[in-house]
C-alpha positions in Angstrom: -187.2 15.0 101.9 -186.7 11.1 103.2 -187.8 8.6 101.5 -189.2 5.6 102.8 -189.3 2.5 101.7 -192.5 1.2 101.7 -193.0 -2.4 103.0 -195.8 -4.3 100.5 -197.6 -5.0 104.2 -198.1 -1.3 105.0 -198.5 -0.2 101.2 -201.7 -3.3 101.1 -202.9 -2.3 104.5 -202.6 1.6 102.5 -204.6 0.4 99.4 -207.5 -1.8 101.9 -207.8 1.8 103.9 -208.4 3.6 100.9 -210.7 1.3 98.8 -212.7 0.5 101.5 -212.9 4.3 102.6 -214.3 5.2 98.4 -215.8 1.8 96.9 -215.4 2.8 93.6 -211.4 3.1 94.2 -211.4 -0.7 94.1 -211.5 -0.4 89.6 -209.1 3.0 90.2 -206.4 0.0 91.2 -206.5 -1.3 88.3 -205.9 2.0 86.0 -202.0 2.2 85.0 -202.1 6.0 85.0 -202.8 5.5 88.4 -200.6 3.0 89.1 -197.6 4.7 87.0 -198.5 8.0 89.5 -197.9 5.9 92.6 -194.6 4.9 91.2 -193.8 8.5 90.5 -194.6 9.5 94.1 -192.2 6.6 96.1 -189.3 5.2 93.8 -188.8 2.5 96.3 -192.2 1.3 94.6 -192.0 -2.2 92.6 -195.0 -2.5 90.1 -195.0 -5.3 91.8 -195.8 -4.2 95.2 -199.0 -2.6 93.9 -201.3 -5.1 95.0 -204.7 -5.7 91.7 -208.1 -5.9 92.4 -208.0 -9.9 93.2 -205.7 -8.9 96.5 -207.3 -6.4 97.6 -210.7 -8.1 97.5 -208.7 -10.8 99.5 -207.2 -8.5 101.5 -211.1 -6.7 102.6 -212.6 -10.2 102.9 -209.8 -11.4 105.4 -210.3 -8.0 107.5 -214.1 -8.1 107.6 -213.3 -11.8 108.9 -211.4 -10.8 111.3 -213.7 -7.8 112.2 -216.8 -10.5 112.6 -214.6 -12.5 114.8 -214.0 -10.1 116.9 -217.1 -9.3 117.5 -218.7 -12.2 117.8 -216.2 -13.2 120.7 -217.0 -9.8 122.1 -221.3 -10.2 121.8 -220.8 -13.5 123.4 -219.6 -11.9 126.7 -222.3 -9.9 127.1 -224.8 -12.2 125.9 -226.8 -14.6 128.1 -225.9 -18.8 128.1 -229.1 -20.2 125.8 -228.2 -17.5 123.2 -224.5 -18.4 123.2 -225.7 -22.1 122.5 -227.4 -20.5 119.5 -224.6 -18.6 118.3 -222.5 -21.3 118.4 -224.4 -23.9 116.2 
């Protein structure tokens, strides 16, 4: 079996997807046994690479902001001019 070194950003992204798919899993990230399981499954992983609840909350808010900005830009193209002005206020 080939071992891949998990990049910290990729691990954060995968944890973000995991937590947003199952919101109760946010608490799971703080569980010592779950963190030990992650370390067991990926030998190259370090404890410091596994995000805690605070970091995951920051990632969720950041992902939401990026999505909202993209949605806002997409809707601005579709809306008539007066509505665009109102939304920019």
